[in-house]
C-alpha positions as CSV (number, residue, x, y, z in Angstrom):
1,Q,-21.3,65.5,12.7
2,V,-22.0,62.5,15.0
3,Q,-22.5,63.5,18.6
4,I,-22.8,61.5,21.8
5,K,-23.5,63.1,25.2
6,E,-23.8,61.4,28.6
7,S,-25.6,63.0,31.5
8,G,-26.9,62.0,34.9
9,G,-23.8,61.2,36.9
10,G,-23.2,62.4,40.5
11,L,-22.6,61.4,44.0
12,V,-24.7,58.7,45.7
13,Q,-24.5,56.6,48.8
14,T,-24.0,52.8,48.8
15,G,-27.2,51.1,47.9
16,G,-28.6,54.1,46.1
17,S,-29.6,54.6,42.5
18,L,-28.7,56.7,39.5
19,R,-29.9,56.9,35.9
20,L,-27.5,57.9,33.2
21,S,-28.7,59.1,29.8
22,C,-26.8,58.9,26.5
23,T,-28.2,61.1,23.8
24,T,-26.9,60.6,20.3
25,S,-27.3,62.3,16.9
26,I,-28.0,58.9,15.3
27,N,-29.3,55.6,16.7
28,F,-26.4,53.2,17.1
29,S,-26.9,49.4,17.3
30,P,-25.3,48.3,19.5
31,T,-25.0,51.2,21.9
32,N,-22.6,50.4,24.7
33,W,-21.9,51.7,28.2
34,Y,-18.3,51.5,29.4
35,R,-16.7,52.7,32.6
36,Q,-13.1,53.5,33.6
37,T,-11.3,54.2,36.8
38,P,-7.8,55.7,37.0
39,G,-5.0,53.3,36.1
40,K,-7.4,50.7,34.7
41,Q,-8.6,49.7,31.3
42,R,-12.0,50.8,30.1
43,E,-14.6,48.1,31.1
44,L,-17.7,47.2,29.1
45,V,-20.7,47.5,31.4
46,G,-23.4,46.5,29.0
47,S,-24.9,46.9,25.5
48,I,-28.3,47.3,23.9
49,I,-29.3,46.7,20.3
50,R,-32.1,48.3,18.3
51,T,-34.5,45.6,19.2
52,G,-33.9,46.2,22.9
53,D,-31.9,43.0,23.6
54,T,-29.3,43.6,26.2
55,K,-26.1,42.1,27.6
56,Y,-24.3,42.9,30.8
57,A,-21.0,42.4,32.5
58,D,-21.2,39.9,35.4
59,S,-20.3,42.6,37.9
60,V,-23.5,44.6,37.2
61,K,-25.9,41.9,36.2
62,G,-29.1,42.1,38.2
63,R,-28.3,45.7,39.4
64,F,-28.0,47.7,36.2
65,T,-30.6,47.9,33.4
66,I,-30.1,49.4,29.9
67,S,-33.0,50.6,27.9
68,R,-33.5,52.8,24.9
69,D,-36.0,55.2,23.4
70,N,-35.4,55.1,19.7
71,A,-37.7,58.1,19.1
72,K,-35.4,60.3,21.3
73,N,-32.1,58.7,20.2
74,T,-31.5,58.1,23.9
75,V,-30.1,55.1,25.8
76,Y,-30.4,54.9,29.5
77,L,-28.4,53.1,32.2
78,Q,-30.4,52.5,35.3
79,M,-28.0,51.7,38.2
80,D,-29.5,50.3,41.4
81,S,-27.9,48.9,44.5
82,L,-24.8,50.9,43.8
83,K,-21.5,49.9,45.4
84,P,-18.3,51.8,46.0
85,E,-16.6,49.7,43.3
86,D,-19.1,51.1,40.8
87,T,-17.3,54.5,41.1
88,A,-15.9,55.4,37.7
89,V,-16.3,57.6,34.7
90,Y,-19.1,56.2,32.6
91,Y,-18.9,56.5,28.8
92,C,-21.4,55.9,26.1
93,N,-20.2,54.4,22.8
94,G,-21.5,53.7,19.3
95,C,-19.3,52.4,16.5
96,T,-16.0,54.5,16.9
97,Y,-17.8,57.4,18.6
98,W,-17.5,58.2,22.3
99,G,-19.1,60.7,24.7
100,Q,-17.1,62.8,27.1
101,G,-18.1,60.7,30.0
102,T,-19.9,61.3,33.2
103,Q,-18.6,60.8,36.7
104,V,-20.3,58.4,39.1
105,T,-19.1,58.3,42.7
106,V,-20.6,55.9,45.3
107,S,-19.7,56.7,48.8
108,S,-19.4,54.0,51.5
């Protein structure tokens, strides 16, 4: 059974940092990070493929960094210079599989 699990969310002040982890039972390529706030569609934050190449949404470019450790089947989302508008539930995705999400709250 394919499993995806996110961890690392929490409460942080504006300008702070958090690192999310996504551990999967298999290595997906790409592995994607999405986020969602109530009443809005799920938004693609960024993606990473097996070679390590990444893409980011304009809203997070220069602040967020995605990396992966293929040996650990884990993808990371390093979030720096966080803003209140980054508050959301963050989801990891590979193919048609989704994690349960992890809440990130940025206080002003």
